[in-house]
C-alpha positions in Angstrom: 54.9 127.2 131.3 55.7 123.8 129.8 53.6 122.5 126.9 54.4 118.8 127.5 55.3 117.3 130.9 58.9 116.8 131.7 58.7 113.0 132.0 57.6 112.8 128.3 60.1 115.3 127.0 63.0 113.7 128.9 62.1 110.3 127.5 61.9 111.8 124.0 65.3 113.5 124.3 66.8 110.2 125.4 65.3 108.4 122.3 66.6 111.2 120.1 70.1 110.8 121.4 70.0 107.1 120.7 68.7 107.7 117.2 71.6 110.1 116.5 74.1 107.3 117.4 72.6 104.9 114.8 71.3 107.0 111.9 72.2 110.0 109.7 69.3 112.4 109.6 68.3 116.1 109.6 66.3 117.0 112.6 63.1 119.0 112.0 60.0 119.7 114.0 59.8 120.6 117.7 63.2 119.4 118.8 64.9 121.3 116.0 63.0 124.4 117.2 64.2 123.8 120.7 67.8 123.5 119.7 67.7 126.9 118.1 65.5 128.7 120.6 65.9 126.9 124.0 62.2 127.4 124.5 59.6 124.5 124.6 60.9 120.9 124.5 59.1 118.4 122.3 57.3 115.1 122.9 57.5 113.7 119.4 60.5 113.4 117.1 60.6 114.5 113.4 63.5 113.5 111.2 64.3 113.7 107.5 66.4 111.1 105.7 67.6 110.3 102.2 66.7 107.1 100.4 70.0 105.4 101.4 69.5 106.0 105.1 65.9 104.8 104.8 67.3 101.4 103.7 69.1 101.2 107.0 66.1 102.4 109.0 63.9 99.8 107.4 65.7 97.2 109.5 64.1 98.8 112.6 60.5 98.3 113.6 58.8 100.8 111.3 55.4 101.3 109.9 54.6 103.1 106.7 51.9 105.8 106.7 50.9 106.1 103.0 48.2 108.7 103.7 50.7 111.1 105.3 53.7 110.0 103.2 56.0 109.2 106.1 57.3 106.3 108.1 56.7 106.0 111.8 58.4 104.4 114.9 56.7 104.2 118.3 58.3 104.2 121.7 55.3 104.1 124.0 53.8 107.6 124.0 56.7 108.9 121.9 56.2 109.0 118.1 59.1 109.2 115.7 58.0 110.5 112.3 60.5 109.8 109.4 60.2 111.9 106.2 62.0 110.5 103.2 63.4 112.1 100.0 61.2 111.8 96.9 58.4 110.3 99.0 57.3 112.6 101.8 55.4 115.8 101.1 56.7 118.7 103.2 56.6 122.4 102.4 60.3 122.1 101.5 61.1 118.8 99.7 63.1 116.5 101.9 65.7 116.1 99.2 66.4 119.9 99.4 66.8 120.1 103.2 70.6 119.4 103.1 71.0 122.9 101.6 69.0 124.3 104.5 70.7 122.5 107.4 73.5 123.3 109.9 75.2 121.5 112.7 74.2 122.5 116.2 74.8 120.6 119.5 76.0 117.5 117.5 72.8 117.3 115.3 72.2 118.2 111.7 69.3 120.6 112.1 67.1 122.5 109.6 68.2 126.1 109.8 65.6 128.5 111.5 64.4 130.0 108.2 63.6 126.6 106.7 62.2 125.3 110.0 59.8 128.3 110.1 58.5 127.3 106.6 58.2 123.7 107.7 56.5 124.7 110.9 54.0 126.9 109.1 53.1 124.0 106.8 52.5 121.8 109.9 50.5 124.5 111.7 48.2 125.0 108.6 47.6 121.2 108.4 47.0 120.8 112.2 45.2 124.1 112.9 42.7 123.9 115.9 44.4 120.8 117.3 46.7 120.4 120.3 49.7 119.8 118.1 48.7 122.8 116.0 48.8 124.9 119.2 52.4 123.7 119.8 53.3 124.5 116.2 52.1 128.1 116.9 54.4 128.4 120.0 57.3 127.0 117.9 56.7 129.5 115.1 56.7 132.5 117.5 59.7 131.0 119.4 61.7 130.9 116.1 60.7 134.5 115.3 61.6 135.8 118.8 64.6 133.7 119.9 66.5 132.1 116.9 68.2 135.1 115.2 66.2 134.4 112.1 67.2 136.0 108.8 63.8 137.1 107.3 65.3 137.9 103.9 66.5 134.3 103.7 63.0 133.1 104.9 61.4 135.2 102.1 63.7 133.7 99.5 62.7 130.2 100.6 59.0 130.8 100.4 59.4 132.5 97.0 61.4 129.5 95.7 58.6 127.1 96.7 55.7 129.4 95.7 54.5 129.8 99.3 54.2 133.6 99.2 50.9 133.5 101.2 53.0 132.4 104.2 54.1 136.0 104.9 50.5 137.1 105.5 49.8 133.9 107.5 52.8 134.7 109.6 51.6 138.3 110.2 48.1 137.0 111.1 49.4 134.4 113.5 51.8 136.8 115.2 49.1 139.5 115.5 46.6 137.1 117.1 49.1 135.2 119.4 48.7 136.1 123.0 50.2 133.3 125.1 53.3 135.1 126.4 53.5 132.6 129.3 54.5 129.8 126.9 57.5 131.9 125.9 58.5 132.7 129.5 58.0 136.4 128.8 56.3 139.2 130.7 53.4 141.0 128.9 55.7 144.0 128.3 58.6 141.9 126.9 56.2 140.1 124.7 54.6 143.3 123.4 58.0 144.8 122.5 59.2 141.7 120.7 56.0 141.3 118.9 56.0 144.9 117.6 59.7 144.7 116.6 59.2 141.4 114.7 56.0 142.6 113.0 57.8 145.7 111.8 60.7 143.6 110.4 58.3 141.2 108.6 56.4 144.0 107.0 59.7 145.5 105.7 60.8 142.2 104.0 
């Protein structure tokens, strides 16, 4: 089951490819999750940049969102959110993300362990909204399909004093029931869920 319709996700993917040709960024958010998991595609685009790259981006048609500490570009229904070193407030500081990124499919992408932490932060902020529901699917996708190293995940949350995220993760996984969004049968879902819960509790 697709969360966003194909027309929107294809348009978004095309915009992302164009951005990659022009700018140097680390991909975070839903598209980063998709590249690691091959599960749900994204409608909006989230990228992290350093201050130097921001100077180049400022020549584009950007708006600044002071409340949410980010910059934004709009392409019709597609939003591009730009998070900047020493300005944006993410669960992992933007300036630290280079340490937690890797190349995949031609993109610099936040590694699954860091992405999980960023996604949890987003889900907490957007809980009980449509985007918050998509965050939940992305979190479970990362746990089930990305070959995640839970010890590395734990070291990241400890570094940034986010230890409560472990219990949040257990709670989210325990209550999550939408196996259709992960293209799994109820039995496959149950087995994966039990296995991951056991691994998280051991960490």
